[in-house]
TILUM-815980 format. One record per residue (C-alpha): x, z, y; residue in three letters; residue number from 1. Coordinates in steps of 0.2 Angstrom, whole numbers. Each point is the difference from the previous one (the first is absolute). Layout:
N
<px X&pz Z&py Y&aa Ala&i NUM> .
...
This chain:
262
<px -61&pz 13&py 102&aa Met&i 1> .
<px -7&pz -15&py -3&aa Arg&i 2> .
<px 7&pz -18&py -6&aa Phe&i 3> .
<px -10&pz -16&py 1&aa Asp&i 4> .
<px 7&pz -11&py -15&aa Val&i 5> .
<px -4&pz -20&py 2&aa Phe&i 6> .
<px 3&pz -8&py -13&aa Thr&i 7> .
<px -4&pz -14&py -14&aa Leu&i 8> .
<px -1&pz 11&py -17&aa Phe&i 9> .
<px -5&pz 18&py 6&aa Pro&i 10> .
<px -2&pz 2&py -17&aa Gly&i 11> .
<px 19&pz 4&py -1&aa Ile&i 12> .
<px -3&pz 18&py 9&aa Phe&i 13> .
<px -12&pz 6&py -11&aa Glu&i 14> .
<px 7&pz 9&py -13&aa Ser&i 15> .
<px 17&pz 7&py 10&aa Pro&i 16> .
<px -12&pz 8&py 14&aa Leu&i 17> .
<px -9&pz 11&py -16&aa Lys&i 18> .
<px 15&pz 5&py -6&aa Glu&i 19> .
<px 13&pz 15&py 5&aa Ser&i 20> .
<px 2&pz 6&py 17&aa Met&i 21> .
<px -10&pz -15&py 9&aa Leu&i 22> .
<px -15&pz 5&py -9&aa Lys&i 23> .
<px 1&pz 19&py 5&aa Arg&i 24> .
<px 4&pz -6&py 16&aa Ala&i 25> .
<px -19&pz -11&py 2&aa Ile&i 26> .
<px -10&pz 13&py -8&aa Glu&i 27> .
<px 6&pz 15&py 12&aa Ser&i 28> .
<px -2&pz -12&py 14&aa Gly&i 29> .
<px 19&pz -3&py 8&aa Leu&i 30> .
<px 0&pz -19&py -5&aa Leu&i 31> .
<px -14&pz -13&py 0&aa Glu&i 32> .
<px 8&pz -19&py -6&aa Val&i 33> .
<px -14&pz -13&py 5&aa Gln&i 34> .
<px 2&pz -14&py -8&aa Leu&i 35> .
<px -4&pz -18&py 8&aa His&i 36> .
<px -4&pz -17&py -10&aa Asn&i 37> .
<px 8&pz -14&py 9&aa Ile&i 38> .
<px -10&pz -10&py -7&aa Arg&i 39> .
<px -14&pz 7&py 4&aa Asp&i 40> .
<px 1&pz -6&py 16&aa Tyr&i 41> .
<px 5&pz -18&py -1&aa Ala&i 42> .
<px -14&pz -15&py 2&aa Glu&i 43> .
<px -7&pz -12&py -10&aa Gly&i 44> .
<px -6&pz 1&py -19&aa Arg&i 45> .
<px 17&pz 2&py -8&aa His&i 46> .
<px 6&pz 12&py 12&aa Gln&i 47> .
<px 19&pz -8&py 3&aa Val&i 48> .
<px 13&pz 12&py 6&aa Thr&i 49> .
<px 15&pz -11&py -3&aa Asp&i 50> .
<px 4&pz -19&py 4&aa Asp&i 51> .
<px 15&pz -14&py -1&aa Tyr&i 52> .
<px 17&pz 4&py 12&aa Pro&i 53> .
<px -2&pz -11&py 14&aa Tyr&i 54> .
<px 16&pz -11&py -1&aa Gly&i 55> .
<px -1&pz 1&py -19&aa Gly&i 56> .
<px 10&pz 11&py -12&aa Gly&i 57> .
<px -6&pz 11&py -18&aa Gly&i 58> .
<px -12&pz 14&py 2&aa Gly&i 59> .
<px -14&pz 2&py 11&aa Met&i 60> .
<px -1&pz 10&py 16&aa Val&i 61> .
<px -14&pz 14&py 5&aa Met&i 62> .
<px -11&pz -5&py 11&aa Lys&i 63> .
<px -2&pz 9&py 18&aa Pro&i 64> .
<px -21&pz -2&py 1&aa Glu&i 65> .
<px -4&pz 13&py -14&aa Pro&i 66> .
<px 15&pz 12&py 5&aa Val&i 67> .
<px -8&pz 0&py 16&aa Phe&i 68> .
<px -16&pz 1&py -5&aa Ala&i 69> .
<px 6&pz 15&py -10&aa Ala&i 70> .
<px 8&pz 8&py 10&aa Val&i 71> .
<px -7&pz 1&py 17&aa Glu&i 72> .
<px -18&pz 2&py -9&aa Gly&i 73> .
<px 7&pz 16&py -8&aa Val&i 74> .
<px 8&pz 7&py 16&aa Leu&i 75> .
<px -11&pz -8&py 12&aa Gly&i 76> .
<px -17&pz -3&py -2&aa Thr&i 77> .
<px -4&pz 5&py -19&aa Gly&i 78> .
<px 5&pz 8&py -17&aa Asp&i 79> .
<px -3&pz -9&py -18&aa Arg&i 80> .
<px 13&pz 7&py -9&aa Gly&i 81> .
<px -2&pz 9&py -15&aa Leu&i 82> .
<px 4&pz 18&py 0&aa Gly&i 83> .
<px 10&pz 10&py -10&aa Ile&i 84> .
<px 0&pz 18&py 8&aa Gly&i 85> .
<px -16&pz 11&py 9&aa Asp&i 86> .
<px -9&pz -12&py 15&aa Gln&i 87> .
<px -16&pz -2&py 7&aa Asp&i 88> .
<px -10&pz -16&py -8&aa Ala&i 89> .
<px -4&pz -2&py 19&aa Gly&i 90> .
<px 16&pz 4&py 11&aa Gln&i 91> .
<px 7&pz -13&py 11&aa Ser&i 92> .
<px 17&pz -6&py 3&aa Ala&i 93> .
<px 13&pz 5&py 10&aa Ile&i 94> .
<px 2&pz -12&py 13&aa Ser&i 95> .
<px 15&pz -10&py -1&aa Asn&i 96> .
<px 11&pz 9&py 13&aa Arg&i 97> .
<px 18&pz -7&py -7&aa Gln&i 98> .
<px 10&pz 12&py 11&aa Ser&i 99> .
<px -10&pz 14&py -12&aa Thr&i 100> .
<px -2&pz -8&py -16&aa Ile&i 101> .
<px 16&pz -9&py -8&aa Pro&i 102> .
<px -6&pz -18&py -8&aa Ile&i 103> .
<px 17&pz -1&py -11&aa Val&i 104> .
<px 3&pz -16&py -9&aa Leu&i 105> .
<px 8&pz 2&py -19&aa Leu&i 106> .
<px 13&pz -14&py 0&aa Thr&i 107> .
<px 20&pz -3&py -7&aa Pro&i 108> .
<px 2&pz -3&py 17&aa Gln&i 109> .
<px -3&pz 15&py 8&aa Gly&i 110> .
<px 10&pz 18&py 6&aa Arg&i 111> .
<px 6&pz 7&py -18&aa Leu&i 112> .
<px -14&pz 16&py -3&aa Phe&i 113> .
<px 9&pz 17&py 1&aa Asn&i 114> .
<px -2&pz 16&py 1&aa Gln&i 115> .
<px -1&pz 0&py 21&aa Gln&i 116> .
<px -11&pz -11&py -1&aa Ile&i 117> .
<px -9&pz 8&py -12&aa Ala&i 118> .
<px 0&pz 13&py 13&aa Leu&i 119> .
<px -7&pz -11&py 15&aa Glu&i 120> .
<px -14&pz -6&py -9&aa Leu&i 121> .
<px -4&pz 19&py -3&aa Ala&i 122> .
<px -3&pz 4&py 16&aa Gln&i 123> .
<px -16&pz -14&py 0&aa Tyr&i 124> .
<px -15&pz 8&py -6&aa Asp&i 125> .
<px -7&pz -20&py -5&aa Arg&i 126> .
<px 14&pz -14&py -6&aa Val&i 127> .
<px -6&pz -17&py -6&aa Ala&i 128> .
<px 11&pz -9&py -12&aa Leu&i 129> .
<px -3&pz -21&py -4&aa Ile&i 130> .
<px 3&pz -5&py -17&aa Cys&i 131> .
<px 9&pz -17&py -2&aa Gly&i 132> .
<px 0&pz -14&py -14&aa Arg&i 133> .
<px 6&pz -14&py -3&aa Tyr&i 134> .
<px 14&pz -8&py 9&aa Glu&i 135> .
<px -5&pz 10&py 15&aa Gly&i 136> .
<px -10&pz 0&py 16&aa Phe&i 137> .
<px -6&pz -11&py 13&aa Asp&i 138> .
<px 13&pz 5&py 14&aa Glu&i 139> .
<px -14&pz 4&py 14&aa Arg&i 140> .
<px -3&pz 15&py -14&aa Ile&i 141> .
<px 17&pz 5&py 4&aa Arg&i 142> .
<px 1&pz -2&py 21&aa Glu&i 143> .
<px -20&pz 5&py 2&aa His&i 144> .
<px -6&pz 12&py -10&aa Leu&i 145> .
<px 13&pz 10&py -10&aa Ala&i 146> .
<px 8&pz 13&py 14&aa Thr&i 147> .
<px 13&pz 2&py -15&aa Asp&i 148> .
<px 8&pz -5&py -16&aa Glu&i 149> .
<px 6&pz 10&py -15&aa Ile&i 150> .
<px 11&pz -6&py -14&aa Ser&i 151> .
<px 2&pz 15&py -15&aa Ile&i 152> .
<px 17&pz -11&py -6&aa Gly&i 153> .
<px 10&pz -14&py 2&aa Asp&i 154> .
<px -9&pz -9&py -15&aa Tyr&i 155> .
<px -16&pz -10&py -4&aa Val&i 156> .
<px -17&pz 7&py -6&aa Leu&i 157> .
<px -14&pz -10&py -5&aa Thr&i 158> .
<px -9&pz 7&py 15&aa Gly&i 159> .
<px 1&pz 13&py 10&aa Gly&i 160> .
<px -13&pz 13&py -10&aa Glu&i 161> .
<px 13&pz 10&py -9&aa Leu&i 162> .
<px 9&pz 1&py 18&aa Ala&i 163> .
<px -15&pz 8&py 8&aa Ala&i 164> .
<px -3&pz 13&py -15&aa Leu&i 165> .
<px 20&pz 4&py 4&aa Val&i 166> .
<px -5&pz 3&py 18&aa Val&i 167> .
<px -15&pz 11&py -2&aa Val&i 168> .
<px 11&pz 9&py -13&aa Asp&i 169> .
<px 13&pz 3&py 12&aa Ala&i 170> .
<px -11&pz 4&py 15&aa Val&i 171> .
<px -14&pz 13&py -5&aa Ile&i 172> .
<px 14&pz 9&py -11&aa Arg&i 173> .
<px 5&pz 6&py 19&aa Leu&i 174> .
<px -17&pz 8&py 5&aa Lys&i 175> .
<px -1&pz 17&py 0&aa Pro&i 176> .
<px -12&pz 6&py -16&aa Gly&i 177> .
<px 5&pz -14&py -9&aa Val&i 178> .
<px 13&pz 6&py -11&aa Leu&i 179> .
<px -1&pz 14&py -10&aa Gly&i 180> .
<px 17&pz 7&py 8&aa Asp&i 181> .
<px -3&pz 2&py 19&aa Pro&i 182> .
<px 21&pz -3&py 0&aa Thr&i 183> .
<px 0&pz -13&py -13&aa Gly&i 184> .
<px -1&pz -16&py 10&aa Ala&i 185> .
<px 13&pz 7&py 12&aa Ser&i 186> .
<px 12&pz 4&py -16&aa Asp&i 187> .
<px 1&pz -18&py -5&aa Asp&i 188> .
<px 12&pz -12&py -2&aa Ser&i 189> .
<px 0&pz -9&py 15&aa His&i 190> .
<px -10&pz 12&py 10&aa Ala&i 191> .
<px 15&pz 10&py 7&aa Ser&i 192> .
<px 11&pz -18&py 0&aa Gly&i 193> .
<px 9&pz 7&py -18&aa Leu&i 194> .
<px -5&pz -4&py -16&aa Leu&i 195> .
<px -7&pz 14&py -9&aa Glu&i 196> .
<px 11&pz 16&py -12&aa Tyr&i 197> .
<px -3&pz 2&py -17&aa Pro&i 198> .
<px -15&pz 8&py -7&aa His&i 199> .
<px 1&pz 11&py -16&aa Tyr&i 200> .
<px -14&pz 9&py -9&aa Thr&i 201> .
<px -4&pz 10&py -17&aa Arg&i 202> .
<px 9&pz 2&py -13&aa Pro&i 203> .
<px 14&pz 7&py 11&aa Pro&i 204> .
<px 12&pz -8&py -16&aa Glu&i 205> .
<px -5&pz -17&py -6&aa Phe&i 206> .
<px 9&pz -9&py -17&aa Arg&i 207> .
<px 16&pz 9&py 7&aa Gly&i 208> .
<px -1&pz -5&py 18&aa Trp&i 209> .
<px -4&pz 15&py 11&aa Arg&i 210> .
<px -7&pz 0&py 17&aa Ala&i 211> .
<px 11&pz 6&py 14&aa Pro&i 212> .
<px 4&pz 20&py 1&aa Glu&i 213> .
<px -4&pz 1&py 18&aa Ile&i 214> .
<px -19&pz -6&py -2&aa Leu&i 215> .
<px -2&pz 13&py -11&aa Leu&i 216> .
<px 8&pz 15&py 11&aa Ser&i 217> .
<px -14&pz 2&py 12&aa Gly&i 218> .
<px 11&pz -1&py 17&aa Asp&i 219> .
<px -11&pz -11&py 10&aa His&i 220> .
<px 14&pz -3&py 13&aa Ala&i 221> .
<px 12&pz -4&py -15&aa Lys&i 222> .
<px -14&pz -12&py -9&aa Val&i 223> .
<px -4&pz -9&py 19&aa Asp&i 224> .
<px 19&pz -3&py 4&aa Arg&i 225> .
<px 3&pz -8&py -17&aa Trp&i 226> .
<px -15&pz -10&py 1&aa Arg&i 227> .
<px 6&pz -6&py 15&aa Arg&i 228> .
<px 18&pz -5&py -5&aa Glu&i 229> .
<px -6&pz -9&py -15&aa Gln&i 230> .
<px -13&pz -11&py 10&aa Ala&i 231> .
<px 16&pz -4&py 11&aa Leu&i 232> .
<px 10&pz -2&py -17&aa Leu&i 233> .
<px -14&pz -13&py -8&aa Arg&i 234> .
<px -1&pz -8&py 18&aa Thr&i 235> .
<px 18&pz -1&py 2&aa Trp&i 236> .
<px 4&pz -8&py -19&aa Arg&i 237> .
<px -17&pz -12&py 1&aa Arg&i 238> .
<px -6&pz -4&py 18&aa Arg&i 239> .
<px 15&pz 3&py 9&aa Pro&i 240> .
<px -8&pz -10&py 15&aa Glu&i 241> .
<px -11&pz 15&py 3&aa Leu&i 242> .
<px 9&pz 10&py 9&aa Leu&i 243> .
<px 5&pz -9&py 13&aa Asp&i 244> .
<px -19&pz 4&py 7&aa Arg&i 245> .
<px -3&pz 16&py -8&aa Ala&i 246> .
<px -2&pz 18&py 9&aa Glu&i 247> .
<px 17&pz 9&py -5&aa Leu&i 248> .
<px 6&pz 18&py 7&aa Ser&i 249> .
<px 19&pz 3&py 0&aa Glu&i 250> .
<px -2&pz 10&py -18&aa Leu&i 251> .
<px -6&pz -19&py -7&aa Asp&i 252> .
<px 13&pz -8&py 6&aa Arg&i 253> .
<px 14&pz 14&py -4&aa Ala&i 254> .
<px -8&pz -4&py -19&aa Phe&i 255> .
<px 2&pz -19&py 2&aa Leu&i 256> .
<px 19&pz 2&py 6&aa Arg&i 257> .
<px 2&pz 10&py -15&aa Gln&i 258> .
<px -9&pz -14&py -12&aa Leu&i 259> .
<px 13&pz -15&py 9&aa Ala&i 260> .
<px 14&pz 11&py -2&aa His&i 261> .
<px -1&pz 5&py -19&aa Glu&i 262> .
């Protein structure tokens, strides 16, 4: 899967993409991240990418010309990005077909990112991410270039780069072969609509605190049921609103009714 990231600060991505799962995914050819510096597409000697907002007010606004030029140049007629991952130097860019390449604006005004959106994006072979800076984007970028807008939470960051890394990480781990455990992504919190059950490892006793005996029993059916009930219990205590959307069996519902009664 390929991500084209449009940013004014490509250096922010260098270290995270060279560590852990993202590094392994890149080395194995499952992930390709192309970083495109928007400033390279700005005209003039000073390569200006922002300007004062019409109507006055504080802050600067990202100009439409360099952003349009970068995205259309990369997805349409050229590819001038800094590659992280294997790519032939002469490889031509894929045509900008908005129906097949989502162009995602990372902005506090976007739809709130969650596991379902990560699953949606994981269905594509290529996704474009545009990182905002300053006060925001010229509205024409939002209206006439982007096909989607995503926010990673109800707070404000200095720019969209960290949000882009969150999206890349959450999406690529859903691709087959990226995680060492084939079932790892499906067991995670939110993957099933519930928070994940608690985990234990050796030693069986630490400072007088023992791991649950059922996990040491070797009875896989009982372990599976215990984990399911613990996931339900943790979700019920910490994020009860998630239960309204989770797929629950009758056995799950009976367990929840018992919790409520107790």
